[in-house]
C-alpha positions as a Markdown table, in Angstrom:
| # | Residue | x | y | z |
|---|---|---|---|---|
| 1 | Met | -3.5 | 20.8 | 11.2 |
| 2 | Ile | -0.5 | 22.5 | 9.5 |
| 3 | Ala | 1.1 | 23.1 | 12.9 |
| 4 | Arg | 0.7 | 19.4 | 13.8 |
| 5 | Thr | 2.2 | 18.4 | 10.4 |
| 6 | Val | 5.2 | 20.7 | 10.8 |
| 7 | Tyr | 5.7 | 19.3 | 14.3 |
| 8 | Leu | 5.5 | 15.7 | 13.0 |
| 9 | Ala | 8.1 | 16.5 | 10.4 |
| 10 | Ala | 10.4 | 18.1 | 13.0 |
| 11 | Val | 10.0 | 15.1 | 15.3 |
| 12 | Leu | 10.8 | 12.7 | 12.4 |
| 13 | Leu | 13.9 | 14.7 | 11.4 |
| 14 | Ala | 15.2 | 15.0 | 14.9 |
| 15 | Thr | 14.6 | 11.3 | 15.6 |
| 16 | Ala | 16.3 | 10.3 | 12.4 |
| 17 | Ala | 19.3 | 12.5 | 13.2 |
| 18 | Leu | 19.7 | 10.9 | 16.7 |
| 19 | Ala | 19.2 | 7.4 | 15.4 |
| 20 | Ala | 21.7 | 8.1 | 12.5 |
| 21 | Asp | 24.3 | 9.2 | 15.0 |
| 22 | Arg | 23.9 | 6.0 | 16.9 |
| 23 | Val | 24.0 | 3.9 | 13.8 |
| 24 | Thr | 26.9 | 5.6 | 12.2 |
| 25 | Ala | 28.9 | 5.5 | 15.4 |
| 26 | Gln | 28.8 | 1.7 | 15.4 |
| 27 | Glu | 29.6 | 0.8 | 11.9 |
| 28 | Gly | 29.3 | 2.0 | 8.3 |
| 29 | Gly | 28.1 | 5.4 | 7.2 |
| 30 | Leu | 25.2 | 7.6 | 6.3 |
| 31 | Arg | 24.0 | 8.0 | 2.7 |
| 32 | Gly | 21.8 | 10.8 | 1.6 |
| 33 | Ser | 20.4 | 12.2 | -1.6 |
| 34 | Leu | 18.3 | 15.2 | -2.7 |
| 35 | Thr | 16.6 | 15.5 | -6.1 |
| 36 | Leu | 15.3 | 18.8 | -7.3 |
| 37 | Thr | 13.0 | 18.9 | -10.4 |
| 38 | Pro | 12.1 | 22.5 | -11.3 |
| 39 | Gly | 9.7 | 23.0 | -14.2 |
| 40 | Leu | 6.4 | 24.1 | -15.6 |
| 41 | Gln | 3.1 | 22.1 | -15.0 |
| 42 | Tyr | 0.0 | 22.5 | -17.1 |
| 43 | Asp | -3.2 | 21.1 | -15.5 |
| 44 | Asp | -6.7 | 21.8 | -17.0 |
| 45 | Asp | -6.0 | 25.2 | -18.5 |
| 46 | Thr | -3.8 | 26.2 | -15.5 |
| 47 | Leu | -0.1 | 26.8 | -16.0 |
| 48 | Ser | 2.0 | 26.8 | -12.8 |
| 49 | Ala | 5.6 | 26.7 | -11.7 |
| 50 | Arg | 6.5 | 23.5 | -9.9 |
| 51 | Leu | 9.5 | 22.4 | -7.9 |
| 52 | Gly | 9.6 | 18.6 | -7.3 |
| 53 | Leu | 11.4 | 17.5 | -4.1 |
| 54 | Ala | 12.7 | 14.1 | -3.2 |
| 55 | Ala | 15.0 | 13.5 | -0.2 |
| 56 | Arg | 16.5 | 10.2 | 1.1 |
| 57 | Leu | 18.5 | 9.4 | 4.2 |
| 58 | Gln | 19.7 | 5.8 | 4.8 |
| 59 | Ser | 22.1 | 4.0 | 7.0 |
| 60 | Glu | 22.6 | 0.3 | 7.6 |
| 61 | Thr | 24.9 | -1.7 | 9.9 |
| 62 | Arg | 25.1 | -5.3 | 10.9 |
| 63 | Thr | 22.3 | -4.9 | 13.4 |
| 64 | Gln | 20.5 | -1.6 | 12.6 |
| 65 | Arg | 18.8 | 0.0 | 9.7 |
| 66 | Leu | 17.4 | 3.5 | 9.3 |
| 67 | Ser | 15.6 | 5.2 | 6.4 |
| 68 | Leu | 14.0 | 8.6 | 6.1 |
| 69 | Ser | 12.3 | 9.9 | 3.0 |
| 70 | Phe | 10.3 | 12.8 | 1.7 |
| 71 | Asp | 8.6 | 13.4 | -1.6 |
| 72 | Gly | 6.4 | 16.3 | -2.7 |
| 73 | Ala | 6.3 | 19.4 | -4.9 |
| 74 | Leu | 6.0 | 23.1 | -4.4 |
| 75 | Asp | 3.3 | 24.3 | -6.8 |
| 76 | Ser | 2.5 | 27.9 | -7.4 |
| 77 | Ala | -1.2 | 27.0 | -8.2 |
| 78 | Glu | -1.7 | 24.7 | -5.2 |
| 79 | Thr | -4.2 | 26.3 | -2.9 |
| 80 | Ser | -6.4 | 23.3 | -1.6 |
| 81 | Gly | -5.9 | 21.7 | 1.8 |
| 82 | Gln | -4.2 | 23.3 | 4.7 |
| 83 | Leu | -0.6 | 23.1 | 3.4 |
| 84 | Asn | -1.0 | 25.7 | 0.6 |
| 85 | Gly | 1.8 | 25.4 | -2.0 |
| 86 | Leu | 2.8 | 21.9 | -1.1 |
| 87 | Arg | 1.4 | 19.2 | -3.4 |
| 88 | Asp | 1.1 | 15.5 | -2.5 |
| 89 | Pro | 3.6 | 15.4 | 0.3 |
| 90 | Arg | 4.8 | 12.0 | 1.7 |
| 91 | Leu | 7.1 | 11.7 | 4.7 |
| 92 | Ser | 8.2 | 8.4 | 6.2 |
| 93 | Leu | 10.7 | 7.2 | 8.8 |
| 94 | Ala | 11.6 | 3.6 | 9.6 |
| 95 | Tyr | 14.0 | 2.1 | 12.1 |
| 96 | Glu | 15.0 | -1.5 | 12.8 |
| 97 | Ile | 17.4 | -3.2 | 15.2 |
| 98 | Asp | 17.9 | -6.9 | 15.5 |
| 99 | Asn | 20.1 | -9.7 | 16.7 |
| 100 | Arg | 19.9 | -13.5 | 16.5 |
| 101 | Asn | 17.0 | -13.8 | 19.1 |
| 102 | Ala | 15.1 | -10.5 | 18.9 |
| 103 | Ala | 14.1 | -7.7 | 16.6 |
| 104 | Phe | 12.4 | -4.3 | 17.1 |
| 105 | Gly | 11.1 | -2.0 | 14.4 |
| 106 | Ala | 9.2 | 1.3 | 14.3 |
| 107 | Asp | 7.8 | 3.4 | 11.5 |
| 108 | Val | 6.0 | 6.6 | 11.1 |
| 109 | Ser | 4.5 | 8.0 | 7.9 |
| 110 | Tyr | 2.4 | 11.0 | 6.7 |
| 111 | Arg | 0.8 | 11.4 | 3.3 |
| 112 | Arg | -1.6 | 13.8 | 1.7 |
| 113 | Ser | -3.1 | 13.0 | -1.7 |
| 114 | Glu | -6.0 | 13.5 | -4.0 |
| 115 | Val | -9.1 | 11.5 | -2.9 |
| 116 | Asp | -9.5 | 10.1 | -6.4 |
| 117 | Ser | -5.9 | 9.1 | -6.9 |
| 118 | Leu | -6.0 | 6.1 | -9.2 |
| 119 | Phe | -3.4 | 4.0 | -7.4 |
| 120 | Leu | -2.1 | 4.7 | -3.9 |
| 121 | Glu | 1.0 | 2.9 | -2.8 |
| 122 | Gly | 0.4 | 0.8 | 0.2 |
| 123 | Asp | -3.3 | 0.9 | 0.0 |
| 124 | Pro | -5.1 | -1.5 | 2.3 |
| 125 | Asp | -6.6 | -4.5 | 0.5 |
| 126 | Asp | -10.1 | -3.2 | 1.3 |
| 127 | Glu | -9.6 | 0.3 | -0.2 |
| 128 | Leu | -12.3 | 1.1 | -2.8 |
| 129 | Leu | -12.1 | 3.6 | -5.6 |
| 130 | Val | -13.8 | 6.9 | -4.6 |
| 131 | Leu | -14.4 | 9.6 | -7.2 |
| 132 | Asp | -14.7 | 12.9 | -5.3 |
| 133 | Glu | -13.0 | 16.3 | -5.0 |
| 134 | Gly | -10.7 | 17.2 | -2.2 |
| 135 | Gln | -7.8 | 15.5 | -0.5 |
| 136 | Arg | -7.1 | 12.9 | 2.2 |
| 137 | Glu | -4.5 | 12.9 | 4.9 |
| 138 | Asp | -3.1 | 9.7 | 6.4 |
| 139 | Ile | -0.9 | 9.4 | 9.5 |
| 140 | Arg | 0.4 | 6.0 | 10.5 |
| 141 | Val | 2.5 | 4.9 | 13.4 |
| 142 | Gly | 3.6 | 1.3 | 14.0 |
| 143 | Thr | 5.9 | -0.8 | 16.2 |
| 144 | Arg | 6.7 | -4.5 | 16.3 |
| 145 | Leu | 8.8 | -6.7 | 18.6 |
| 146 | Ser | 9.9 | -10.2 | 17.7 |
| 147 | Phe | 11.5 | -12.6 | 20.2 |
| 148 | Gly | 12.8 | -16.2 | 20.2 |
| 149 | Arg | 13.6 | -15.9 | 16.5 |
| 150 | Glu | 15.8 | -19.0 | 16.5 |
| 151 | Ala | 14.3 | -20.7 | 19.5 |
| 152 | Pro | 11.6 | -23.4 | 19.6 |
| 153 | Phe | 9.3 | -20.8 | 21.2 |
| 154 | Gly | 8.9 | -17.2 | 20.0 |
| 155 | Gly | 6.4 | -14.7 | 18.9 |
| 156 | Thr | 5.6 | -11.2 | 17.6 |
| 157 | Leu | 3.9 | -8.2 | 19.3 |
| 158 | Asp | 2.7 | -5.4 | 17.1 |
| 159 | Leu | 0.9 | -2.1 | 17.7 |
| 160 | Ser | -0.3 | 0.4 | 15.1 |
| 161 | Tyr | -2.2 | 3.7 | 15.0 |
| 162 | Arg | -3.8 | 5.3 | 11.9 |
| 163 | Glu | -5.5 | 8.7 | 11.5 |
| 164 | Gln | -7.4 | 9.5 | 8.3 |
| 165 | Arg | -8.7 | 12.9 | 7.6 |
| 166 | Tyr | -10.6 | 14.4 | 4.6 |
| 167 | Ile | -10.2 | 17.9 | 3.3 |
| 168 | Asp | -12.6 | 19.9 | 1.0 |
| 169 | Thr | -14.6 | 16.8 | 0.0 |
| 170 | Ala | -18.3 | 16.7 | -1.1 |
| 171 | Asp | -19.3 | 13.1 | -0.4 |
| 172 | Pro | -20.9 | 13.1 | 3.1 |
| 173 | Thr | -19.9 | 9.5 | 3.7 |
| 174 | Leu | -16.2 | 10.3 | 3.7 |
| 175 | Leu | -15.7 | 10.8 | 7.4 |
| 176 | Asp | -12.5 | 11.3 | 9.5 |
| 177 | Glu | -11.5 | 8.3 | 11.6 |
| 178 | Lys | -8.8 | 7.1 | 14.0 |
| 179 | Ser | -7.8 | 3.5 | 14.4 |
| 180 | Leu | -5.8 | 1.6 | 17.0 |
| 181 | Ser | -4.7 | -2.0 | 16.6 |
| 182 | Ala | -2.8 | -4.5 | 18.6 |
| 183 | Gly | -1.8 | -8.1 | 17.9 |
| 184 | Leu | 0.1 | -11.0 | 19.5 |
| 185 | Ser | 1.3 | -14.1 | 17.8 |
| 186 | Leu | 3.1 | -17.0 | 19.6 |
| 187 | Arg | 5.0 | -19.7 | 17.7 |
| 188 | Phe | 5.8 | -23.2 | 18.9 |
| 189 | Ser | 8.2 | -25.3 | 16.8 |
| 190 | Ile | 7.4 | -28.9 | 17.5 |
| 191 | Asp | 10.1 | -30.2 | 15.3 |
| 192 | Arg | 11.8 | -29.3 | 12.0 |
| 193 | Arg | 8.6 | -30.1 | 10.0 |
| 194 | Leu | 5.8 | -28.9 | 12.3 |
| 195 | Thr | 5.1 | -25.4 | 13.7 |
| 196 | Thr | 2.0 | -24.3 | 15.5 |
| 197 | Thr | 0.8 | -20.7 | 16.2 |
| 198 | Val | -1.6 | -18.9 | 18.5 |
| 199 | Thr | -2.7 | -15.4 | 17.4 |
| 200 | Ala | -4.9 | -12.8 | 19.0 |
| 201 | Arg | -5.8 | -9.4 | 17.6 |
| 202 | Leu | -7.9 | -6.4 | 18.8 |
| 203 | Ser | -8.6 | -3.2 | 16.9 |
| 204 | Glu | -10.8 | -0.2 | 17.5 |
| 205 | Thr | -11.9 | 2.6 | 15.1 |
| 206 | Asp | -13.5 | 5.9 | 16.1 |
| 207 | Val | -15.3 | 7.7 | 13.3 |
| 208 | Ala | -16.3 | 11.4 | 13.4 |
| 209 | Gly | -19.9 | 12.6 | 13.1 |
| 210 | Ser | -22.6 | 10.0 | 12.4 |
| 211 | Gly | -20.2 | 7.3 | 11.3 |
| 212 | Ala | -20.1 | 3.8 | 12.8 |
| 213 | Asp | -17.4 | 3.2 | 15.4 |
| 214 | Gln | -16.0 | -0.3 | 15.2 |
| 215 | Arg | -14.4 | -2.9 | 17.4 |
| 216 | Ser | -12.8 | -6.1 | 15.9 |
| 217 | Glu | -11.6 | -9.1 | 17.9 |
| 218 | Ser | -10.1 | -12.3 | 16.6 |
| 219 | Phe | -8.4 | -15.5 | 18.0 |
| 220 | Thr | -6.7 | -18.1 | 15.8 |
| 221 | Leu | -5.0 | -21.4 | 16.1 |
| 222 | Gly | -2.7 | -22.4 | 13.2 |
| 223 | Ala | -0.3 | -25.1 | 12.1 |
| 224 | Glu | 2.3 | -25.3 | 9.4 |
| 225 | Leu | 3.6 | -28.7 | 8.1 |
| 226 | Ala | 6.5 | -29.3 | 5.7 |
| 227 | Val | 5.3 | -32.5 | 4.0 |
| 228 | Asn | 8.5 | -32.9 | 2.1 |
| 229 | Ala | 11.3 | -30.7 | 0.8 |
| 230 | Ser | 9.0 | -29.2 | -1.9 |
| 231 | Leu | 5.5 | -29.1 | -0.3 |
| 232 | Leu | 4.5 | -26.8 | 2.5 |
| 233 | Thr | 0.9 | -26.9 | 3.9 |
| 234 | Ser | -0.8 | -24.8 | 6.6 |
| 235 | Ala | -4.2 | -24.6 | 8.3 |
| 236 | Arg | -5.8 | -22.2 | 10.7 |
| 237 | Ile | -9.1 | -22.1 | 12.6 |
| 238 | Gly | -10.5 | -19.5 | 15.0 |
| 239 | Gly | -13.2 | -17.0 | 15.8 |
| 240 | Ser | -13.9 | -13.4 | 14.9 |
| 241 | Arg | -16.3 | -10.7 | 16.2 |
| 242 | Val | -16.9 | -7.3 | 14.5 |
| 243 | Thr | -19.1 | -4.8 | 16.4 |
| 244 | Asp | -20.4 | -1.6 | 14.7 |
| 245 | Thr | -21.8 | 1.0 | 17.1 |
| 246 | Ile | -24.2 | 3.4 | 15.5 |
| 247 | Gly | -26.1 | 5.9 | 17.7 |
| 248 | Gly | -25.5 | 3.7 | 20.8 |
| 249 | Val | -26.8 | 0.6 | 19.1 |
| 250 | Asp | -24.5 | -2.4 | 18.5 |
| 251 | Val | -24.6 | -4.4 | 15.3 |
| 252 | Val | -22.6 | -7.6 | 15.6 |
| 253 | Gln | -21.1 | -10.0 | 13.0 |
| 254 | Ser | -19.4 | -13.0 | 14.5 |
| 255 | Gly | -18.5 | -16.6 | 13.6 |
| 256 | Leu | -15.9 | -19.2 | 12.8 |
| 257 | Thr | -12.9 | -18.3 | 10.7 |
| 258 | Tyr | -10.7 | -20.8 | 8.9 |
| 259 | Gly | -8.1 | -21.1 | 6.2 |
| 260 | Phe | -6.1 | -23.8 | 4.3 |
| 261 | Ala | -3.1 | -23.4 | 2.0 |
| 262 | Ala | -0.5 | -25.5 | 0.2 |
| 263 | Val | 2.6 | -24.4 | -1.7 |
| 264 | Arg | 4.7 | -26.6 | -3.9 |
| 265 | Asp | 8.1 | -25.7 | -5.3 |
| 266 | Leu | 8.5 | -26.6 | -8.9 |
| 267 | Pro | 11.7 | -26.6 | -11.1 |
| 268 | Asp | 10.4 | -23.5 | -12.9 |
| 269 | Gly | 8.5 | -21.7 | -10.2 |
| 270 | Met | 5.7 | -22.4 | -7.7 |
| 271 | Leu | 2.2 | -23.7 | -7.5 |
| 272 | Ser | -0.1 | -22.7 | -4.6 |
| 273 | Ala | -3.7 | -23.1 | -3.5 |
| 274 | Glu | -5.6 | -21.3 | -0.7 |
| 275 | Val | -9.0 | -21.2 | 0.9 |
| 276 | Asp | -9.8 | -18.4 | 3.3 |
| 277 | Ser | -13.0 | -17.5 | 5.2 |
| 278 | Ser | -13.3 | -14.5 | 7.5 |
| 279 | Ile | -15.9 | -12.3 | 9.2 |
| 280 | Thr | -16.4 | -8.8 | 7.9 |
| 281 | Ala | -18.6 | -5.8 | 8.9 |
| 282 | Ala | -21.0 | -7.0 | 6.2 |
| 283 | Glu | -21.1 | -10.8 | 6.3 |
| 284 | Arg | -18.8 | -13.8 | 5.9 |
| 285 | Leu | -16.3 | -13.4 | 3.1 |
| 286 | Thr | -14.9 | -16.6 | 1.6 |
| 287 | Lys | -12.3 | -16.9 | -1.2 |
| 288 | Ala | -10.6 | -19.9 | -2.9 |
| 289 | Arg | -7.6 | -19.4 | -5.2 |
| 290 | Val | -5.1 | -21.3 | -7.2 |
| 291 | Glu | -1.9 | -19.6 | -8.4 |
| 292 | Arg | 1.0 | -20.6 | -10.6 |
| 293 | Glu | 4.3 | -18.7 | -10.8 |
| 294 | Ile | 6.7 | -19.4 | -13.7 |
| 295 | Asp | 10.3 | -18.2 | -14.0 |
| 296 | Leu | 11.0 | -17.1 | -17.5 |
| 297 | Pro | 14.3 | -16.2 | -19.2 |
| 298 | Arg | 14.8 | -12.5 | -18.2 |
| 299 | Gly | 11.3 | -12.3 | -16.8 |
| 300 | Ala | 8.5 | -13.8 | -14.7 |
| 301 | Leu | 4.8 | -14.9 | -15.1 |
| 302 | Ser | 2.1 | -15.4 | -12.5 |
| 303 | Leu | -1.4 | -16.7 | -13.2 |
| 304 | Gly | -4.2 | -17.0 | -10.6 |
| 305 | Ala | -7.9 | -17.9 | -10.6 |
| 306 | Gly | -10.6 | -18.5 | -8.0 |
| 307 | Leu | -14.0 | -17.8 | -6.6 |
| 308 | Gly | -15.2 | -15.4 | -3.9 |
| 309 | Lys | -18.5 | -15.2 | -2.1 |
| 310 | Ile | -20.1 | -12.8 | 0.5 |
| 311 | Gly | -22.7 | -14.5 | 2.7 |
| 312 | Ser | -25.5 | -16.0 | 0.6 |
| 313 | Asp | -24.7 | -13.8 | -2.5 |
| 314 | Glu | -23.7 | -15.2 | -5.8 |
| 315 | Ala | -20.1 | -16.4 | -6.2 |
| 316 | Gln | -17.8 | -14.0 | -8.1 |
| 317 | Ala | -15.0 | -15.1 | -10.5 |
| 318 | Leu | -11.6 | -13.9 | -9.3 |
| 319 | Phe | -8.4 | -13.9 | -11.3 |
| 320 | Ser | -4.9 | -12.3 | -11.5 |
| 321 | Leu | -2.1 | -12.0 | -14.0 |
| 322 | Ala | 1.3 | -10.5 | -13.6 |
| 323 | Trp | 4.0 | -10.6 | -16.3 |
| 324 | Glu | 7.4 | -8.9 | -16.5 |
| 325 | Gln | 9.8 | -9.3 | -19.4 |
| 326 | Glu | 13.1 | -7.7 | -20.4 |
| 327 | Thr | 14.0 | -7.7 | -24.1 |
| 328 | Ser | 16.9 | -6.2 | -26.0 |
| 329 | Ala | 14.6 | -3.4 | -27.0 |
| 330 | Ala | 12.5 | -2.6 | -24.0 |
| 331 | Thr | 11.2 | -3.6 | -20.6 |
| 332 | Leu | 7.5 | -4.7 | -20.5 |
| 333 | Gly | 5.1 | -5.1 | -17.6 |
| 334 | Leu | 1.5 | -6.3 | -17.3 |
| 335 | Ser | -0.7 | -6.8 | -14.2 |
| 336 | Leu | -4.4 | -7.6 | -14.0 |
| 337 | Asp | -6.4 | -8.3 | -10.9 |
| 338 | Arg | -10.1 | -8.9 | -10.1 |
| 339 | Asp | -10.9 | -9.3 | -6.4 |
| 340 | Leu | -13.9 | -9.4 | -4.1 |
| 341 | Val | -13.6 | -6.7 | -1.5 |
| 342 | Val | -15.4 | -5.7 | 1.7 |
| 343 | Asn | -14.2 | -2.5 | 3.4 |
| 344 | Arg | -14.3 | -1.5 | 7.0 |
| 345 | Asp | -17.7 | 0.1 | 6.6 |
| 346 | Gly | -19.2 | -3.1 | 5.2 |
| 347 | Asp | -19.4 | -1.9 | 1.7 |
| 348 | Ser | -18.8 | -4.7 | -0.8 |
| 349 | Ala | -17.6 | -4.5 | -4.4 |
| 350 | Val | -15.8 | -6.3 | -7.2 |
| 351 | Asp | -12.6 | -4.4 | -7.7 |
| 352 | Ser | -10.6 | -4.7 | -10.9 |
| 353 | Arg | -7.2 | -3.2 | -11.8 |
| 354 | Leu | -5.1 | -3.2 | -14.9 |
| 355 | Arg | -1.6 | -1.8 | -15.4 |
| 356 | Leu | 0.5 | -1.8 | -18.6 |
| 357 | Ser | 4.0 | -0.4 | -18.8 |
| 358 | Trp | 6.7 | -0.1 | -21.4 |
| 359 | Asn | 10.1 | 1.5 | -21.0 |
| 360 | Arg | 12.9 | 1.8 | -23.6 |
| 361 | Glu | 16.4 | 3.1 | -23.7 |
| 362 | Leu | 16.6 | 5.1 | -26.9 |
| 363 | Asp | 20.4 | 5.6 | -26.5 |
| 364 | Ser | 22.9 | 6.0 | -23.7 |
| 365 | Leu | 21.4 | 9.3 | -22.8 |
| 366 | Ser | 17.6 | 9.2 | -23.6 |
| 367 | Arg | 14.7 | 7.1 | -22.2 |
| 368 | Leu | 11.1 | 6.8 | -23.3 |
| 369 | Gly | 8.3 | 5.3 | -21.3 |
| 370 | Ala | 4.5 | 4.7 | -21.4 |
| 371 | Ser | 2.0 | 3.3 | -19.0 |
| 372 | Leu | -1.7 | 2.6 | -18.8 |
| 373 | Asn | -3.6 | 2.4 | -15.5 |
| 374 | Trp | -7.3 | 1.3 | -15.3 |
| 375 | Arg | -9.4 | 0.6 | -12.3 |
| 376 | Glu | -13.1 | -0.2 | -11.8 |
| 377 | Thr | -15.0 | -0.6 | -8.6 |
| 378 | Glu | -18.3 | -2.5 | -9.2 |
| 379 | Arg | -20.4 | -1.9 | -6.1 |
| 380 | Leu | -22.6 | -4.8 | -4.9 |
| 381 | Asp | -24.7 | -2.9 | -2.4 |
| 382 | Pro | -28.1 | -1.6 | -3.5 |
| 383 | Gly | -28.3 | 2.2 | -4.2 |
| 384 | Thr | -24.5 | 2.6 | -4.6 |
| 385 | Arg | -22.6 | 3.9 | -7.6 |
| 386 | Asp | -20.0 | 2.1 | -9.7 |
| 387 | Ala | -16.8 | 4.0 | -10.4 |
| 388 | Arg | -14.2 | 3.7 | -13.2 |
| 389 | Gln | -11.0 | 5.6 | -13.8 |
| 390 | Ala | -8.2 | 5.3 | -16.4 |
| 391 | Ser | -5.0 | 7.2 | -17.2 |
| 392 | Ile | -2.4 | 7.1 | -19.9 |
| 393 | Thr | 1.1 | 8.6 | -19.2 |
| 394 | Ile | 3.9 | 9.1 | -21.7 |
| 395 | Ser | 7.3 | 10.2 | -20.4 |
| 396 | Trp | 10.6 | 11.2 | -21.9 |
| 397 | Gly | 14.0 | 12.0 | -20.3 |
| 398 | Arg | 17.5 | 12.9 | -21.5 |
| 399 | Asp | 20.7 | 13.4 | -19.6 |
| 400 | Leu | 22.2 | 16.7 | -20.5 |
| 401 | Thr | 25.4 | 16.5 | -18.3 |
| 402 | Arg | 26.6 | 14.2 | -15.6 |
| 403 | Asp | 24.6 | 16.3 | -13.1 |
| 404 | Trp | 21.6 | 17.7 | -15.1 |
| 405 | Ala | 18.8 | 16.0 | -17.0 |
| 406 | Ile | 15.6 | 17.0 | -18.7 |
| 407 | Arg | 12.3 | 15.4 | -17.7 |
| 408 | Ser | 8.9 | 15.6 | -19.4 |
| 409 | Ser | 5.6 | 13.8 | -19.2 |
| 410 | Tyr | 2.0 | 13.9 | -20.5 |
| 411 | Thr | -0.9 | 12.3 | -18.7 |
| 412 | His | -4.6 | 12.0 | -19.8 |
| 413 | Arg | -7.1 | 10.8 | -17.2 |
| 414 | Trp | -10.7 | 9.8 | -17.6 |
| 415 | Thr | -13.3 | 9.1 | -14.9 |
| 416 | Arg | -16.8 | 7.8 | -14.9 |
| 417 | Glu | -19.3 | 7.3 | -12.0 |
| 418 | Thr | -22.9 | 5.9 | -12.3 |
| 419 | Gly | -25.3 | 8.8 | -12.7 |
| 420 | Ser | -22.6 | 11.4 | -13.5 |
| 421 | Ala | -21.1 | 12.8 | -16.6 |
| 422 | Asp | -17.7 | 11.6 | -17.8 |
| 423 | Arg | -14.7 | 13.7 | -16.8 |
| 424 | Thr | -11.4 | 14.1 | -18.5 |
| 425 | Glu | -8.2 | 15.8 | -17.3 |
| 426 | Glu | -4.9 | 16.4 | -18.9 |
| 427 | Ser | -1.5 | 17.4 | -17.5 |
| 428 | Val | 1.8 | 18.2 | -19.0 |
| 429 | Phe | 5.2 | 18.7 | -17.2 |
| 430 | Ile | 8.6 | 19.7 | -18.6 |
| 431 | Gly | 11.5 | 20.6 | -16.4 |
| 432 | Leu | 15.1 | 19.9 | -15.3 |
| 433 | Glu | 16.4 | 17.4 | -12.7 |
| 434 | Arg | 19.4 | 17.7 | -10.5 |
| 435 | Thr | 20.4 | 15.1 | -7.9 |
| 436 | Phe | 22.8 | 15.7 | -5.0 |
| 437 | Gln | 24.3 | 12.7 | -3.2 |
| 438 | Trp | 26.5 | 12.6 | -0.2 |
| 439 | Arg | 28.0 | 10.2 | 2.3 |
| 440 | Pro | 29.2 | 12.1 | 5.5 |
């Protein structure tokens, strides 16, 4: 696996260099940055030396955009996984080229992280909290082509590949898998107010060992109508079929899918309502939501509420809250979300998330911050275990010179799973930070 990862990184860097040459040759320039954060890390009675690494490469012209990024850390105590010494590496490359009528984009990413990470950026909506040891690797490749962007007829074709691999885990249900997905959406602009769409999607997932392979097919007809300058409505109807293959036996879930939505612009924000019903690997999943977004002086507020239902089960209350506010003393943030989730394996749960953040400029050189993250996955399937996890982080930083700064943080994490004892972990980091920037 390490050879494949090194090869992937080399391909990404080579592709980025070639694309950067083409982009720079046309117009503009290349911007790059490298941030080094050497320091000491204390994790659960283990003291290690750590070197944080963050590299960025960006270029943008009138028609093309390129970005390459890497994040990770070299840790003297890191021995798990197959990339010993490298902790939580993330590598991504994205390239886009467009004109008035067409656009093409491609992206590749690699990520290795702890299985029980509290929040993973870019998590799929159906990702559930798993409390287990070990790590997970994710490789994603995607391309998309749009045509007829300003014409009465147009569309989008997208292809994606994902590989997920678990390392040193104990849960036997965590199985490696590979997924391939393709979708085609065609758009027909009838007039300035009415647009119709036809969408088809096919995806296949191969699971290692005794896991269930899956094939998903869907076809949808949709329409979008601008009732007036402030009210936009949409509707869709179609069919979906999900086939799980276990030991040569097919288990099929199929049926009608539909959705309705309305969005009204208001002087101080937006009001929206949505109903969505889809077919999952478990049963039908139906959700109805109402959301209100309010623009505040130096901030924003969003409130949402609704109901969710899986098959003939009882309806579950859903809600969301997001608030951001800047004051003369600090920047505050709050987000809360309770959602009904069915993952690819057909496991259902009520997933709740909470995040609080506070950041303050102590003076022109010093900054202080604090955050609280909490997540609970309440499993609805018989015989499954609920999981909870919370973490508190306090960070402090100070600029020493124009080029050097000191960085420190303290994190306390708590986890609980039904039938298991509570676990707590603590980590402390203190180090220096140096950022190099260049524009060739």
